[in-house]
Residue, then its C-alpha position, 0 to 999 in steps of 0.5 A: m500222055n501229053l505235055t500237060e499231063n507230064v507236068k501234072e505227073g511231075l507234080r504228083s511225083v514230087k508230092a508222093n515223095m515229099l521228103r526226097s523232093v524237098l531235100t533235092a529242091l533244097i540242094v538246088a536252092i542252096g546253089i541258087t542262093s549262093l549265086v543270087g546272094i553273092l551277085t545281089a550283094i555285089d550289086g548293092i555295094e556297086y550301087s552304094v559306091t556309085e552313089s558316093l562316087s557320083s558326088l566325088g567326081a565319077n559323074t562330073f567334069d571340071i571347067s577351069s582356067k587354061f594355064n601355059r608358060g607363054t614360051a616360044q616353040e620354033g620361034v612361035k610364042e604360045k598364046v597366053y589365055g586369060p584366067l576364068m573370071l568370076t563373072e564368067a563363071q556366074t554367067f555359065i551357072e545362070q545360062y547352062d540349060y542341061p539338068a545338073s548341079i554346078s559348084l563354083s569354088a576358088r582357093l583363097t589360101i592354104l596358109a591361113e591361121i584361124k583364131h577363136a577366142s584365145e585359141k588359134t591354129n597353125p598357119n596351114v588351114n585351107v580357106t576356099g570360097v564356094n557356092e551353095d552346091y559345092m558340098a553336095i558335088k564334093g560329097l561333104n555332109i553336115a555333122e552339125g548346123r547347116n549348109f550355105s543358103r543361096f541368099e548368103i552366097q549371093y550377098g556375100s554374108k560373113v559365114a563359114v562351114i568348118g572341117h572336123k579337125l579344125a573344130q577339134t583344134l579350136y573348140g575341143d571335143k565338147k564345145s559346139p562351134i555353131n553360132t560362134e565366131i572365128s577370124f582370119k586376115g582380120t575378118q570375122f565369120k559366124v560358124i553356121g556348119l560343121m562338116k562330118e569327118k572325111g579322113e586325111l586321105s580325102e581330097n583337099n583335106f576337108d577336115n582342115m578346111v574353112l568354106i566361105p561364100i565365093i563373093v567374100a573370097n573374091q573380096m578378100a583376095s585384095g585384087q589378086g586373081l583367084n583360080y575359079r573352078l566350075t564342077v558340073g555334076i550330072n545324074n546320067a553318066e551316059q549323057m556325059d559327052y552331050a553335057m560336056g558338049e553343051a558346056t563347051s559351046l556355052m563357055r566358048k560363047i561366054r569367053r568369046d572364043e573365035v570359031g576354029k580356034e582352040n578353047s581358052f579354058d580347060l574342060e576335064k572329065s572325071e571318070s577314072l574312079a568310075q572306070e576303076l569301080e567297073s573293073i573291080t565289080s566285074g572281077l567280083r561278079v566273075g568270082g561270085f558267078g564262079v562260086g555259084f556255078i560250082t555249087l550248082l554243079g554239085a547240086s546237079i550231080a546230086l539231082m542226077n543221082i536222085m533221078l537215077v534212083s527214081v527211075t530204078e524205083r519206078t521201073r514197073e511203072v515205066g513198063v506199064r506206061k510203055a505197055l499202054g502205048a507210051t512212046p520213048l519221047r513221052i517217057r523222057q519228057q516225064f522224067v525231064i519235066e519232073a527234074i525241072v519241076v524240082c529245080v524250079l521249086g528249089g530255084l524259087a526258094g533260092v531266089v528269095l533266100g539269095i535276094s534276102l541274104g544279099n541285101f542283108l550282107s550289103i546293108v548290115v555288113f557293108k552299110v549300104e542304105a538301099f534295098v537292091m532287087p536284081w531282076f537280071w540275076t533273078f532271071i538268070g537264076f531261073l534259066i540256070c534252074i531249067f538248065v540244071g533240070l535238063l542236065s540232071g534229068w536227061y540221062p536218067a530219062s534216056k535210061a528210062s525210055r530205053l527200058d524194055p516193057i516186058e523186062s520192066l513188068r517183071f522187075e521186082 
């Protein structure tokens, strides 16, 4: 009997003992479901969090002014670098060739008192000048209205996007702020957008913030220099170093930094969140793999027990095959392949159930918006199925191959 015949015999044996084979495959399917399901859910959560972190600094780097005290050390006075200018920042945005989104921002004040009709806030509102890409880079979403247009940023229109908490203070819960006017420092702004609530733990407390065009913020600074900050966001985190190198080269050219001298600006990579995420998900994967492995270990023990029963039931069949010339190798192959066939059938069902369950958990429970297809874990699941089949079928197959053909034919 060759290998092909052994595979066919394994399928015939599965068909002949359908209930037992289904129950055995179901044991394996449950193990694969737990393994693939948990790891799929983790991949879905990681994908969602990575997408969020991409807009919150995980795939971004900042360019800002370099500040120092100008103090003397060992008789040598530190060099004082000029601040990053608005024109320099705008030139960088225009000339930066690497595919990226670039936000430009500058805080005008954190002590603004905002007024609308007879209502006014406490003098603790953050007013920040931004460009049209700022909200996307910072992960801010519009609850009502719209974001700034490129035209409004370029020509300095008197428009504003306000935070959730600020809107509640000025308008209450029922009135919409869109197309109304607010004022501060004697200047009126038309409200074109309302940001979704971010929570008090969000960076810069966006809920109590007013965003205005960067040109307007520069005009309202009344000659006082603003601290301009460029944030460059890229899609591929693996290209971060290259993108930063391109940005450094361009900014040095714009700032006319001399060759061999240090940068006259600060460039910082925001990767701590991404590293923390990787650490957390790695731990979750190890835990998920451990749970799945324990379940599969139980499945392999159950499968081995069933295969031992199968060997006992088919002792006379083994005797007939040996009498007809079947070698111990072919007998071992027959039972091992039968165990692998059962495991692979269970693995197919387990992979389908695991992917479905994992995506159900990530979408329904954790509110992940993407469907994840874990090709890697699917491949690993099938490899584990074959390994479990070999592990569970080898001992029963070896026992069957050692049976004496004469004694086997006498077995009742």
